[in-house]
N, C-alpha and C positions, 0 to 999 in steps of 0.2 A: 670147235666143234667138228664133227666127221659129218661128211656129205656124200651122197649116190645119187647119179643122177642118169637117166637113161633115152635114147632118141632111136625111132627107128628110122632109117634112110632107105628111099626106096632108088637106088643102086648099089652097084657091085663092091665089095669090100676095095677092090685095087683102085677103082676110079676114085673112090670115098677118100682113100690116103692120098691118093696121088693130088686132088684138090687141096686138100691144106697144107700142102709144101708148095703148091704154084703160087708164085708173087701176085699172076694178076686175078686171081680168086681173090685177095683181099683187097685189091684195087676195084675190083667189081663191087664191092659191099656199098651198100647206100647206108646209112644211119639205121641203126638197129632201136628195138624199143630200150629206151634209159643210157643209149652208148652213142656216143659219136662215130663216125668212121675210123675203122681202126688202120693204123701207121704203121707199115711193114719198115722195122729197122734194120733188119739185117737178116741175111739168109746164108746158112755154109753148109756145105755137102761133104761130108765124110764116109764114102764107100755106103753103105744103105741107113744112115743116119745123117738128119739134116734138121740142125739149130737152126730155129727163127728166135727171132726178137720183135715181139710186136706191141706197140702203144696202144692204150684203150683211155678212153675219157667216159665217167659217169655223167650223164646231161638229166637224168631223172630226178623226180622229187626227194625231199629228204624231211623227213619230221622237224619241226621247231627243237625238238629235244637235242637231236641229232646235229642242227647246224648249229646250236649254242657250242658246240666244242669241235665242229670239223667245216671247214671252207668248202663248199661244193666247187668251188673254182679250182682247188686242189686236190680234186679226186681223180688221179691219174695214175696209172701204173705200165708196166709192162710185164707181159707174159714173156718169159722164157722157155722155150719149148724143144725137147729132145723127139723128134720123129723117128722112130725105127720103123724104116720102111717094110721091112722084110717079115717084121712081129706084128705088125698093123698095130702099134703101141705110142702112145706118148707120153713123156714123162715132162710136167710142168711145175713151174713155179712161178707164183706171181710178185713182182717187187713193186711195192709201193714209191711212185715220185714223189710225195710229201708224207708224214704221219710214218716213215718207215718203221720207226720204234714201236709204234701200234698195232701195225699189220703183218700178219705172215699167212701164208697160203702157198698148198703145193698138193701135187696129186698125179693121177693119170687117166690117161683115156686108152681105152681098148675099143678096136673096132674089129666085130665078131662078123661072118658072115651069117644070115637069117635067110635059109635056100640060097638060088643061085644069085637072085636080082635084088638082092636088099642087104643093107647092111646093119648092125646092132651096135650104137655107140656107149657105151658104158664108162661110167666117168666116177670115179671115187678121190676124195681127197679131204683136205684137213683146212680149215681156215680158223687164225685166232687174231679176235680184236682184245686189244689192251686198253679198255677206257673202263673206268668206274660208272656204274649204273646204266650205261645204254651199251655196252659191248655187245651182249647176247642180243640183244634188238638190232645192232648194225649187220651182227654174223648174218642173222635171219634175213636182213634185208640183200646180205650180198650174196646168199646161196640162192634168195627166189630170183634175184636178177640174173645170177647165171643160170637157174632152169630156164628164163625166160629168154636168153641171150642163146643159150644152146637148143632150146626149139626153135627158135628164130632162122637158127643157121639152116636147118632142115631144108625148108624150100630152096636157100640159097645154092646150097651144096648140089639139091638134085636137079636144079636149073643149071648149073654149072658142069656137071658131068651131062646132062643133055646137051647142050650147046657145045660140047668140047671131045664128043665122042669121035675117034677114028674111023 
């Protein structure tokens, strides 16, 4: 399933890009809707590229049909992301801790200026769930949750940038 999501962030592009590679930003997260607090696993900087690995845990409700084939306690994954600071672009892939044979997702974020003081985050990606009967429902639920997560991040980024402006 291909997806496209977009958010407007009321902060300049350079500040938004810097927030997403700052370990303190992730430490400041409270639990987001349907997700526990993210756990920063690693951060490596090589020139203008920062590779980050962040673990997430799904904490939302699942339908009984999905719970019949998925253990909600095992819905954790690691997002591996390469942040190209110069280009304002992030390539990511999500790696399931469990059910890796049934889950595949990757994509990109692009941070574009929206005037002098705002940013548009454009996310495109693909997600594939290999599960008979419920696969498409799970894909839709994940994309819906991703949309909610990215929308929730907008306030966090805006607050972080406002609190950390030099």
